[in-house]
N, C-alpha and C positions, 0 to 999 in steps of 0.2 A: 788136639783139641777137642773134647765131647763137649756138649755142652747136650742140660736137659733144662725140660721148660715143661712144666708143671701151668697148666691155667684151671684157674678155682675161684667159679664165681662164688663168691661170696652176697648173701641177701645186705642190705648199708648199715641196719641196723647189726651187728657182729662186725667189724670193718673195724674197726676199734681194736676186740678184743681178737680177731687174726692177727692185727699188727703185731699186738702186744706182747705175740705167743713167739712171734719171731727176739720183740726186742729183746727177749728176756733169758734168748738163747745165742745171742748175736758172739758168736767167736767161737763157739762150740765143733761150728762145724769147720774152722780151720784149722784145726787141733787133723782134722782127718788126710790124713797120707794121699798126694796127690788131689786134693781142695786146690784150685784157682783163685777160685771167685764165688760173686754170691750177686744178686739180685733179686727184687720185691718190688715188684714193678703190681703201682695203680692205676686204677680206673680211671679215668680221665670222665666214660661215659657210664650211663647204669648198666645197661645191658655188656656190658663187657666183662671178660672174669681179671680176674689177678693172671699176675705175673710171675711166677716165681723160678728162677734161672740162676742155677747152676751149672760151674764150670768145673770141671777133673782133665785130667791129663789126659784118662783114659774113662772105655771105655770098664774097664777087669776094674777102677779104682776103681769108679760111679758101687757097681754091684757087690766090691768087700764094703766100700758106706753102708746099704742095703738092707746088708744081712751079717753089720757092728752093734752090741750091746748102743752106742751112741746114736743108733738111728731109732731102733727099739726104743730108749727111753724117748730120745723128741716126738716121736708120733704119739704115746701111751694114753693118751690125756685129750681126743679128738674134737671137738668142736657137736655138740646139738647137728641134728640129720634138716632148721630148719633155718641155722645157719646158710646154707646153703643152698643155693636160687636155682639147680644144673650139677649137674654129673660131672667130677676132674675130667678135668682132661693130661696124659704126659706121654707129651715126644720128649727124641731120640735124638739127636743130631751129629754127626761130624763136622768139623771144620772143614770145611775145602778151599775159600777165598776171608781171610781176611785181610783188612786196612787201621790204619793208624796216622 
């Protein structure tokens, strides 16, 4: 399992718009080969970023999604600079231990 964590610092006045963009495209990423799941984590403190977690079968299918037309469509209309309170950070992780 391969997990990508996008940490995105969003200004409070832009949080609704940020969340709505994901709601409008809900289910689209589910169609991608190798996609497992996604969670959007809303910060509970003003200084913490949103975290967008996507789970993939492996890194190769994630890379294929990054190069897909659907990825381009999902990212074609980004939020303006003032929506961000800092620079987004993308982290890539491989699961080595998992419990359920």
